[in-house]
C-alpha positions as CSV (number, residue, x, y, z in Angstrom):
1,M,3.3,35.0,30.2
2,K,3.4,32.2,27.6
3,Q,0.9,29.7,29.2
4,E,-2.6,29.2,28.0
5,L,-5.2,30.2,30.8
6,E,-8.8,28.5,30.6
7,F,-11.5,31.3,30.9
8,K,-14.8,30.7,32.8
9,A,-17.3,32.7,31.1
10,K,-20.7,33.5,32.5
11,N,-23.6,31.4,31.5
12,G,-25.2,33.1,28.1
13,Y,-28.5,32.2,28.8
14,L,-28.6,34.0,32.0
15,M,-27.3,37.1,30.8
16,F,-29.1,37.1,27.5
17,A,-32.4,36.9,29.5
18,I,-30.9,40.0,32.0
19,W,-30.5,42.1,28.8
20,F,-33.2,41.3,27.0
21,I,-35.5,42.1,30.0
22,L,-33.7,45.4,30.4
23,G,-34.0,46.3,26.8
24,A,-37.8,45.4,26.6
25,A,-38.4,47.4,29.3
26,S,-36.5,50.3,27.9
27,V,-38.5,49.9,24.6
28,L,-41.9,49.9,26.4
29,G,-40.5,53.1,28.5
30,L,-40.0,55.0,25.3
31,I,-43.5,53.8,24.2
32,Y,-45.5,54.5,27.1
33,A,-43.3,57.0,29.0
34,Q,-41.7,59.3,26.3
35,D,-41.1,62.1,29.0
36,Y,-38.3,60.0,30.7
37,F,-36.6,59.0,27.0
38,Y,-33.2,60.5,28.6
39,V,-33.3,57.5,31.0
40,F,-34.6,54.7,28.9
41,V,-32.3,55.4,25.8
42,P,-29.0,55.2,27.6
43,V,-30.3,51.9,29.0
44,L,-31.3,50.6,25.8
45,V,-28.0,51.4,24.6
46,I,-26.0,49.8,27.2
47,C,-28.4,46.8,26.8
48,L,-27.4,46.3,23.2
49,F,-23.8,46.9,23.8
50,F,-23.6,44.2,26.5
51,M,-25.5,41.8,24.4
52,A,-22.4,42.0,21.7
53,G,-20.6,40.0,24.6
54,L,-22.6,36.8,23.9
55,A,-21.1,33.9,21.8
56,V,-21.5,30.3,21.1
57,V,-18.6,28.1,21.2
58,N,-19.2,24.5,19.3
59,P,-17.8,21.4,20.4
60,N,-14.0,21.0,19.5
61,E,-13.6,24.9,19.2
62,S,-12.0,27.6,21.2
63,L,-12.4,31.3,21.8
64,V,-9.0,33.3,22.7
65,L,-9.9,36.4,24.2
66,V,-7.6,39.7,24.2
67,L,-8.6,43.0,26.1
68,F,-6.5,46.0,25.3
69,G,-3.8,44.0,24.1
70,S,-3.5,41.8,27.1
71,Y,-4.2,38.0,26.8
72,V,-7.3,37.5,29.2
73,G,-7.8,33.4,28.5
74,T,-9.2,30.6,26.4
75,I,-12.7,29.5,26.5
76,K,-12.7,25.6,25.4
77,D,-16.2,24.6,27.2
78,N,-18.6,24.1,24.5
79,G,-22.1,26.2,25.0
80,F,-23.5,29.6,25.0
81,F,-21.5,32.5,27.1
82,W,-21.2,35.8,27.9
83,F,-18.0,37.7,28.5
84,N,-16.8,41.3,28.2
85,P,-17.7,42.9,25.1
86,L,-14.6,44.7,25.0
87,N,-12.7,41.5,24.6
88,I,-11.2,40.7,21.0
89,R,-12.0,37.1,20.5
90,K,-10.2,34.9,18.1
91,K,-11.8,31.4,17.1
92,I,-9.4,28.5,16.9
93,S,-10.6,24.8,16.3
94,L,-9.2,22.0,18.4
95,R,-10.3,19.4,15.9
96,A,-7.7,17.1,14.3
97,R,-6.8,18.1,10.8
98,N,-5.2,16.4,7.8
99,F,-2.2,17.8,5.9
100,D,-1.6,15.8,2.6
101,S,1.4,17.6,1.2
102,Q,2.1,17.5,-2.6
103,P,5.2,15.3,-3.7
104,I,8.3,17.8,-3.5
105,K,11.7,17.1,-5.3
106,V,14.6,16.6,-3.0
107,N,17.8,14.8,-2.7
108,D,18.5,11.9,-0.7
109,K,21.6,11.1,1.0
110,V,23.5,10.2,-2.1
111,G,22.2,13.1,-4.2
112,N,19.7,11.4,-6.3
113,P,16.5,13.5,-6.8
114,I,13.5,11.7,-5.7
115,M,9.7,12.9,-5.3
116,I,8.7,12.6,-1.5
117,G,5.2,13.6,0.2
118,L,4.0,12.8,3.6
119,V,0.5,13.1,5.5
120,L,0.4,14.7,8.8
121,V,-2.4,14.4,11.3
122,W,-2.3,17.3,13.8
123,K,-4.3,19.7,16.2
124,V,-4.1,22.5,18.2
125,E,-2.8,21.9,21.8
126,N,-1.9,25.2,23.3
127,T,-4.2,27.9,21.7
128,Y,-1.9,30.6,23.3
129,R,0.8,29.6,21.1
130,A,-1.2,29.2,18.0
131,A,-2.6,32.5,18.4
132,F,0.5,34.7,19.5
133,E,3.7,32.8,19.1
134,V,3.5,32.5,15.3
135,N,1.9,34.7,12.7
136,E,-0.5,32.1,10.9
137,F,0.0,28.5,12.7
138,E,-1.9,26.7,9.9
139,H,0.8,28.2,7.0
140,F,3.6,27.3,9.6
141,V,2.3,23.8,9.6
142,T,2.7,23.6,6.0
143,V,6.2,25.1,5.9
144,Q,7.7,23.3,8.8
145,S,6.3,20.0,7.2
146,D,7.9,20.7,3.9
147,A,11.2,21.5,5.8
148,A,11.2,18.5,8.1
149,L,10.7,16.2,4.9
150,R,13.6,17.8,3.0
151,K,15.8,17.2,6.0
152,L,14.7,13.5,6.5
153,A,15.3,12.9,2.9
154,G,18.9,13.9,3.2
155,M,19.5,12.0,6.1
156,Y,19.0,8.5,4.5
157,P,19.5,6.8,0.6
158,Y,16.4,5.8,-1.2
159,D,17.4,2.3,-1.6
160,N,20.3,0.1,0.0
161,F,21.9,-0.5,-3.5
162,E,23.0,3.2,-3.5
163,V,25.1,2.7,-0.1
164,E,26.3,-0.7,0.2
165,G,25.4,-2.2,3.9
166,A,23.1,0.8,4.4
167,E,20.5,-0.7,7.1
168,L,18.0,2.1,7.0
169,T,16.7,3.5,3.9
170,L,13.8,5.4,2.8
171,R,12.2,2.9,0.7
172,S,12.8,-0.2,3.3
173,G,12.8,1.3,6.8
174,V,9.3,2.8,6.7
175,E,8.7,2.6,10.4
176,E,11.7,4.0,11.6
177,V,11.7,6.7,9.0
178,N,8.1,7.6,10.0
179,E,9.2,7.7,13.6
180,Q,12.1,10.2,12.9
181,L,9.8,12.1,10.7
182,A,7.3,12.5,13.5
183,S,10.0,13.4,16.0
184,E,11.3,16.1,13.9
185,L,7.8,17.6,13.5
186,K,7.0,17.6,17.1
187,E,10.1,19.5,17.7
188,R,9.3,22.0,15.1
189,L,5.7,22.5,15.8
190,T,5.9,22.8,19.5
191,I,6.4,26.6,19.2
192,A,3.2,27.0,17.9
193,G,1.1,24.8,20.4
194,I,0.6,22.3,17.7
195,H,0.5,18.4,18.4
196,V,1.7,16.0,16.2
197,I,-0.7,13.0,16.1
198,E,0.8,11.0,13.3
199,A,3.2,11.7,10.5
200,R,3.7,9.2,7.5
201,I,5.5,9.2,4.0
202,N,2.6,8.5,1.8
203,Y,4.4,8.9,-1.4
204,I,8.2,8.2,-2.6
205,A,9.5,7.6,-6.0
206,Y,12.8,8.5,-8.1
207,A,12.3,11.8,-10.0
208,S,11.3,11.1,-13.7
209,E,15.0,12.3,-15.1
210,I,16.4,9.2,-13.6
211,A,13.3,6.9,-13.0
212,G,14.0,5.1,-16.0
213,A,17.7,4.4,-15.4
214,M,17.0,3.3,-11.7
215,L,14.5,0.9,-12.8
216,R,16.7,-0.8,-15.6
217,R,19.2,-0.9,-12.5
218,Q,16.6,-2.5,-10.5
219,Q,15.8,-5.2,-13.2
220,A,19.5,-5.8,-13.8
221,Q,20.0,-6.3,-9.9
222,A,16.9,-8.9,-9.9
223,V,18.1,-10.4,-12.8
224,V,21.9,-11.1,-11.4
225,A,20.3,-12.4,-8.3
226,A,18.1,-14.7,-10.3
227,R,21.1,-16.0,-12.3
228,S,23.2,-16.6,-9.2
229,K,20.4,-18.6,-7.7
230,I,20.1,-20.8,-11.0
231,V,23.9,-21.3,-11.2
232,E,24.0,-22.3,-7.5
233,G,21.1,-24.7,-8.2
234,A,22.8,-26.2,-11.3
235,V,25.9,-26.9,-9.9
236,G,24.6,-28.8,-6.9
237,M,22.3,-30.7,-9.2
238,V,25.6,-31.6,-11.5
239,Q,27.5,-32.5,-8.4
240,M,24.7,-34.8,-7.3
241,A,24.4,-36.3,-10.7
242,L,28.2,-37.4,-10.8
243,E,28.3,-38.7,-7.2
244,Q,25.6,-40.8,-7.9
245,L,26.7,-42.3,-11.1
246,S,29.9,-42.9,-9.5
247,E,28.2,-44.3,-6.4
248,K,25.9,-46.9,-8.3
249,Q,28.8,-47.4,-10.9
250,I,26.5,-46.8,-13.6
251,I,29.2,-45.6,-16.0
252,T,32.6,-44.9,-15.6
253,L,33.6,-41.5,-16.8
254,D,37.0,-40.2,-17.6
255,E,38.1,-36.5,-16.8
256,E,37.3,-35.8,-20.4
257,R,33.9,-37.1,-20.5
258,K,33.2,-35.7,-17.0
259,A,34.0,-32.1,-18.4
260,A,31.5,-32.7,-21.5
261,M,28.9,-34.1,-19.2
262,V,29.3,-30.9,-16.8
263,S,29.2,-28.4,-19.9
264,N,26.2,-30.1,-21.2
265,L,24.3,-30.1,-18.0
266,M,25.2,-26.6,-17.3
267,V,23.9,-25.6,-20.3
268,V,20.8,-27.2,-20.2
269,L,20.1,-26.2,-16.4
270,C,21.0,-22.5,-17.0
271,S,19.4,-21.7,-20.5
272,D,16.5,-19.8,-20.7
273,V,14.9,-21.9,-23.2
274,S,14.0,-25.7,-22.9
275,A,16.7,-28.0,-24.1
276,Q,16.0,-30.0,-27.3
277,P,16.8,-33.6,-26.8
278,I,19.0,-35.6,-29.4
279,V,18.7,-39.6,-29.7
280,N,22.2,-41.0,-30.3
281,A,21.5,-44.2,-32.3
282,G,25.3,-45.1,-32.4
283,T,27.6,-46.2,-29.7
284,L,28.9,-44.1,-26.7
285,H,31.8,-42.7,-28.6
286,N,30.1,-42.1,-32.1
């Protein structure tokens, strides 16, 4: 049997009243009827023994009961209860818990070392599996979370410039990657009766040994992209200037003059610094 059974324990207040009355009566009997101590002493011992079966179960907590190596059931109702004192009890919290992992160093799909961490929100759903299927379910969650994170990091590149045309990356495909991480963790933690509420990557960066080089690479790509836009815009402006000069017949330029004008406009439009104007006081050709 590997299924959780809900155990209905007896009302603790009622059983406490019964054992307390019998125990008090035994004490009074020992005081006022000492000749019958052989009757009252066993009754008092039995009362004390059975009172050991009283227990309080707080909200969102549970008690797993085991009798001589056999699973009896789990008390999930909160309140004051009584059960067989011979039962071994194990308290398991049913509250939602956070696991915020420290960033670990792993290799992404293309082998770049990266630092990656996750935050996991989980709770115990099946107390039988949490108590008996794994050794320590809390440690199990920690180890399997790290293993799932390492596997996920090896499935995707950190960024799309590492793999040309990659549609999904660790940095850009946040929602898809988080869904994949949650699915992987659910599959791994089911054996321990753990319900994964949410799993998200909360830290990702290149490892320190390549962070500087990758930053320079990203900056270079940004500069190239910006220059491409500048050149594209400059070519359009030069073309528009030549077309308007020709249409309005403001000036007639031969091919050599057009080339000189294009060269000057491209320098002005693509330069990092502002152009310094020069006033020509002579003729067009001097």
